[in-house]
KEMI-457551 format. One line per field, with one value per residue (C-alpha): x negated, y negated, z negated. Coordinates in steps of 0.25 Angstrom, whole numbers, plus 5000, padded with zeros to 4 digits. Layout:
X = [X_...]
Y = [Y_...]
Z = [Z_...]
//
This chain:
X = [5000_4989_4983_4997_4998_4984_4986_4999_4994_4981_4990_4999_4988_4982_4996_5000_5011_5011_5021_5021_5028_5033_5040_5053_5062_5058_5043_5045_5051_5040_5029_5034_5035_5021_5015_5023_5016_5002_5006_4998_5005_5010_5013_5026_5031_5030_5036_5048_5050_5050_5060_5069_5068_5072_5084_5087_5087_5096_5106_5107_5119_5110_5105_5090_5083_5077_5063_5063_5066_5052_5044_5048_5043_5030_5030_5034_5047_5051_5060_5074_5086_5095_5095_5096_5084_5076_5078_5074_5062_5057_5058_5050_5040_5039_5036_5026_5034_5035_5021_5023_5035_5037_5045_5049_5046_5059_5053_5042_5053_5062_5059_5047_5038_5024_5013_4998_4997_5005_5004_5010_5012_5010_5012_5026_5039_5049_5047_5042_5028_5025_5025_5015_5026_5031_5016_5015_5027_5022_5008_5013_5018_5003_4997_5009_5005_5010_5010_4996_4983_4979_4987_4983_4991_4987_4993_4991_4992_4989_4977_4986_4993_4979_4980_4994_4991_4979_4988_4998_4987_4982_4996_5001_5013_5025_5030_5041_5054_5067_5079_5088_5083_5093_5091_5093_5106_5101_5104_5119_5120_5112_5120_5133_5128_5124_5137_5145_5138_5139_5124_5126_5139_5135_5125_5115_5115_5113_5102_5095_5097_5091_5079_5075_5075_5063_5070_5069_5054_5052_5060_5063_5072_5081_5083_5086_5096_5104_5103_5110_5120_5124_5125_5134_5143_5143_5147_5159_5164_5163_5172_5161_5160_5170_5169_5178_5184_5172_5163_5156_5154_5162_5161_5173_5178_5172_5159_5160_5164_5152_5142_5149_5148_5133_5136_5131_5140_5142_5145_5155_5162_5162_5167_5178_5184_5183_5190_5201_5204_5205_5215_5224_5223_5216_5217_5221_5225_5210_5196_5189_5193_5187_5174_5173_5174_5164_5154_5143_5142_5128_5123_5108_5103_5116_5110_5118_5131_5131_5143_5145_5147_5155_5165_5166_5169_5180_5186_5188_5195_5209_5220_5217_5202_5206_5214_5202_5194_5205_5205_5190_5189_5183_5188_5187_5186_5174_5167_5169_5163_5151_5149_5149_5140_5130_5128_5128_5136_5131_5129_5126_5136_5144_5156_5148_5140_5153_5158_5145_5146_5161_5157_5144_5152_5163_5152_5146_5160_5161_5148_5153_5166_5159_5151_5164_5169_5157_5150_5136_5126_5117_5130_5133_5119_5120_5134_5130_5115_5109_5099_5105_5100_5108_5120_5117_5113_5126_5134_5126_5127_5142_5144_5138_5145_5159_5157_5154_5167_5175_5168_5172_5186_5187_5181_5190_5202_5206_5210_5218_5206_5196_5205_5205_5189_5187_5195_5185_5173_5172_5172_5161_5152_5155_5153_5165_5180_5190_5191_5177_5176_5178_5167_5157_5157_5149_5134_5127_5140_5139_5149_5143_5142_5156_5161_5154_5160_5174_5174_5170_5181_5176_5185_5186_5178_5185_5181_5166_5167_5172_5162_5149_5137_5131_5142_5139_5125_5129_5137_5126_5117_5127_5126_5111_5109_5100_5106_5099_5092_5092_5082_5071_5063_5063_5058_5046_5034_5035_5022_5027_5039_5032_5029_5043_5047_5060_5068_5065_5073_5065_5068_5082_5083_5076_5085_5098_5093_5093_5106_5112_5107_5114_5127_5127_5127_5138_5147_5144_5147_5160_5164_5162_5169_5181_5182_5180_5184_5199_5198_5190_5195_5192_5181_5172_5171_5169_5157_5151_5153_5147_5135_5133_5134_5124_5114_5115_5113_5100_5095_5097_5091_5078_5078_5079]
Y = [5000_4990_4992_4990_4977_4972_4974_4967_4955_4954_4954_4943_4935_4934_4929_4942_4951_4965_4977_4987_5000_5008_5021_5016_5003_5004_5004_4993_4984_4988_4986_4972_4968_4972_4965_4952_4951_4950_4941_4928_4915_4906_4892_4884_4886_4901_4902_4893_4903_4915_4908_4906_4921_4924_4915_4921_4935_4930_4926_4940_4949_4958_4947_4945_4957_4955_4960_4952_4940_4942_4947_4938_4925_4932_4936_4951_4958_4972_4977_4979_4986_4974_4968_4953_4955_4962_4951_4940_4947_4951_4937_4932_4942_4939_4924_4928_4922_4937_4943_4957_4967_4980_4990_5005_5012_5008_4994_5001_5005_4993_4978_4972_4967_4967_4965_4963_4974_4986_4994_5008_5011_5026_5037_5039_5032_5037_5052_5054_5052_5042_5048_5043_5036_5028_5025_5019_5011_5005_5003_4997_4984_4980_4970_4968_4961_4946_4946_4950_4951_4964_4974_4984_4995_5002_5015_5015_5029_5037_5046_5058_5053_5052_5065_5062_5048_5053_5063_5052_5043_5054_5059_5057_5050_5059_5060_5052_5060_5058_5053_5062_5075_5084_5082_5067_5069_5058_5065_5066_5051_5048_5057_5050_5036_5039_5046_5035_5024_5033_5033_5048_5055_5069_5079_5075_5060_5066_5075_5062_5054_5065_5067_5052_5054_5057_5069_5075_5074_5080_5093_5106_5102_5115_5112_5098_5101_5111_5100_5089_5099_5103_5088_5085_5096_5091_5077_5083_5091_5079_5071_5061_5066_5072_5076_5069_5074_5072_5080_5068_5065_5054_5048_5048_5036_5043_5043_5028_5024_5032_5025_5012_5012_5017_5030_5044_5054_5061_5048_5044_5057_5054_5040_5045_5055_5044_5034_5044_5047_5032_5031_5041_5034_5021_5015_5001_4996_4996_4994_5007_5014_5003_5002_5017_5016_5005_5013_5019_5034_5035_5025_5024_5023_5028_5042_5050_5045_5042_5050_5043_5030_5036_5042_5028_5021_5032_5030_5015_5017_5012_5020_5015_5019_5033_5035_5031_5042_5052_5048_5049_5062_5059_5066_5058_5072_5076_5063_5065_5079_5074_5063_5074_5084_5074_5081_5075_5079_5091_5088_5102_5102_5092_5092_5089_5078_5072_5072_5066_5055_5052_5051_5042_5033_5031_5029_5018_5012_5009_5000_4994_4990_4984_4976_4970_4967_4958_4966_4961_4971_4972_4976_4987_4992_4994_5000_5011_5012_5009_4999_4985_4985_4998_4991_4980_4990_4997_4983_4981_4995_4995_4982_4989_5002_4995_4988_5002_5008_4996_4999_5014_5011_5001_5011_5022_5013_5013_4998_4998_5004_4995_4983_4988_4990_4977_4970_4975_4973_4958_4961_4970_4960_4950_4959_4952_4952_4947_4934_4930_4934_4920_4914_4926_4921_4909_4910_4912_4916_4930_4938_4933_4918_4919_4924_4912_4902_4909_4908_4894_4889_4891_4901_4898_4894_4880_4878_4881_4872_4860_4861_4853_4861_4856_4862_4876_4876_4879_4891_4896_4895_4903_4914_4914_4912_4922_4933_4937_4950_4959_4969_4959_4959_4975_4974_4966_4968_4957_4951_4948_4940_4927_4927_4926_4913_4906_4897_4882_4870_4865_4879_4878_4864_4870_4882_4873_4865_4878_4882_4868_4871_4885_4878_4868_4880_4887_4875_4872_4887_4887_4874_4881_4894_4887_4877_4886_4900_4897_4891_4903_4911_4926_4924_4916_4904_4912_4919_4906_4900_4912_4912_4897_4900_4911_4903_4892_4902_4907_4893_4890_4903_4899_4885_4891]
Z = [5000_4997_5011_5017_5009_5012_5027_5028_5020_5028_5041_5035_5030_5044_5049_5056_5055_5048_5049_5038_5040_5028_5026_5020_5017_5003_5006_5015_5004_4994_5004_5008_4994_4991_5004_5000_4987_4994_5006_5007_5004_5016_5019_5017_5031_5032_5018_5022_5034_5026_5016_5028_5031_5017_5020_5033_5026_5015_5025_5032_5030_5022_5013_5008_5003_4989_4994_5007_4998_4992_5004_5015_5008_5008_5022_5021_5025_5026_5038_5035_5042_5042_5056_5051_5042_5053_5062_5052_5047_5062_5066_5054_5056_5071_5068_5056_5045_5040_5041_5036_5038_5032_5039_5041_5054_5059_5063_5071_5082_5079_5079_5086_5075_5080_5069_5068_5058_5056_5043_5041_5026_5026_5037_5035_5037_5028_5026_5040_5045_5055_5069_5080_5088_5076_5072_5086_5085_5072_5076_5089_5082_5078_5088_5097_5110_5109_5094_5089_5096_5088_5079_5068_5062_5049_5043_5028_5021_5009_5009_5010_5023_5030_5038_5042_5047_5055_5062_5065_5071_5080_5084_5098_5102_5104_5119_5124_5125_5132_5123_5132_5125_5120_5105_5108_5116_5125_5138_5135_5132_5145_5154_5148_5152_5166_5168_5162_5170_5182_5185_5187_5191_5196_5193_5203_5197_5183_5187_5194_5181_5172_5182_5179_5164_5155_5150_5164_5164_5150_5150_5158_5170_5169_5154_5157_5168_5158_5148_5157_5162_5147_5143_5155_5150_5136_5141_5149_5138_5128_5137_5142_5156_5166_5181_5191_5203_5212_5202_5196_5182_5176_5162_5153_5145_5133_5140_5144_5130_5124_5134_5133_5117_5118_5111_5113_5118_5105_5098_5109_5106_5091_5093_5103_5093_5082_5091_5095_5081_5078_5090_5083_5069_5067_5053_5055_5041_5037_5042_5039_5052_5060_5052_5054_5069_5069_5061_5070_5072_5069_5059_5057_5043_5036_5033_5023_5017_5002_4999_4985_4992_5003_4993_4985_4998_5002_4988_4990_5004_5005_5011_5025_5023_5018_5031_5039_5032_5035_5050_5052_5045_5031_5019_5005_4998_5007_5004_4990_4991_4998_4988_4977_4984_4988_5001_5015_5027_5035_5050_5055_5067_5075_5066_5054_5061_5065_5051_5046_5056_5052_5037_5040_5048_5038_5027_5036_5039_5024_5025_5038_5031_5020_5030_5036_5023_5021_5010_5010_5016_5004_4996_5007_5006_4991_4992_5002_4997_5011_5016_5019_5033_5036_5033_5043_5053_5051_5054_5066_5071_5069_5077_5089_5087_5085_5099_5104_5098_5104_5118_5116_5114_5125_5135_5130_5132_5117_5117_5104_5096_5103_5098_5083_5084_5090_5079_5069_5077_5074_5059_5061_5069_5058_5047_5040_5037_5047_5041_5044_5059_5064_5055_5058_5073_5069_5071_5057_5051_5047_5038_5025_5030_5035_5022_5014_5024_5022_5007_5008_5016_5030_5035_5050_5062_5061_5046_5050_5062_5054_5042_5041_5044_5031_5023_5028_5022_5008_5013_5021_5009_5001_5012_5011_4996_4989_4981_4968_4971_4959_4965_4969_4956_4957_4971_4969_4958_4947_4951_4965_4961_4959_4974_4978_4985_4981_4990_4985_4987_5000_5006_5003_5010_5022_5022_5021_5033_5041_5036_5040_5055_5054_5049_5060_5070_5062_5063_5077_5081_5073_5080_5093_5089_5083_5095_5107_5104_5103_5117_5123_5134_5136_5125_5134_5125_5113_5119_5123_5109_5103_5113_5109_5094_5096_5103_5093_5082_5089_5090_5076_5071_5080_5073_5059]
//
């Protein structure tokens, strides 16, 4: 650990950026706190920029993490899953306001953050050893052309890891493989796409398409032909493809809906069955059925269900919610048995996987419901015992999946169900109750800000349009005011706490000036939305107004 801290501080002292890769989120936070204690002091200008970052983080939906409140003023941050935090920290690192970022290996294949020095803390990421491909990803960030003239990478390990590290350094990169291989099920999706867009409509055209793939050049031709033939039979039996009177392949509405919604063939069948069940019985006197329909089929990071929490949420459902449980096939008695047994759902066959998918979706739907009821993201994370970033990732994923579900209904010709889903889609985008939807259309006014406006009498676009910009500043300050963190003192060693930077009066005044600039944009955008939207025809004026507001928001963000 001493070597990691020394290498990072040396890089930062010379004015360059350093990336440290750790094996877990907890290790990232601990390492960031340790490095921040040893970072050199900086001038007033840099310190003010870092304090602005603290303010920006505090204004996000997830709020300001107590540890980041300590490390950011020292020029150190750790990479989080929350999209807003990632964007703010990446921008600060790119302009060298933040000098050191500590992250897990997910950053190596994600955001473009080059560095002068890359430091790997150990030869494992989580429980798995680093592979040669991942090592190349991490080391490739050092000395990126256009950012640094030179780059260095260090792998700091314990003595008992030395042999494993040497084997890693000598290992060859794995061969490139086609994503259409059987175990990845990519060929079924690929064939469904070319049939749907009519790139191929008969066997000769399909054979020509397959011959132009990497898969064709990497496996036995006879085996591949049999594989393609079997896949086409599966697509026909599943109802994705049919043969017309001329003997050509034709994509069915199910296939067009699946491709148009960016789903795999298997997911398309699952969604089709769920939506058909909803057509027979959709619970309209509550919200849980819509939230369930908007919850993605596969949710990264959810992992195992906490059945104790699941049971508690089921017990609190009203009569409408209990009917939704029945319609989707979940038994409260079964949930209770799983909570008492402490086991997880078996997924040995297709039916077991379908049952597990339904339960995971409903479990995530509870979190989506809380988001749309304006429960703060940190509170949801604590309630379901998951990372805050996962909650925000769920919200963003659900927004895209909801658009896919609406598109699916449109292509299938299910207009009434599409209308029901569209009605709730706006709430999902705003992350708020129905009464805040108009306010949430204003730039810079997210669900939390909209609720503060509403509770202080600004309950319509007209009310915001008529207010003085300076009168919005206290409300924006109220949104971004710090909350006392009970865990901060436990996160940092006692001797490190005097190094914390508090917001002084001069910084408060500077921040208020920036909030005034933001307030002017809010008032002007509200004026446009209120004055022009009622006269809009076919949505053209609304689109123009929103485009102007978005451009102005980008300009202000650049000024800030």
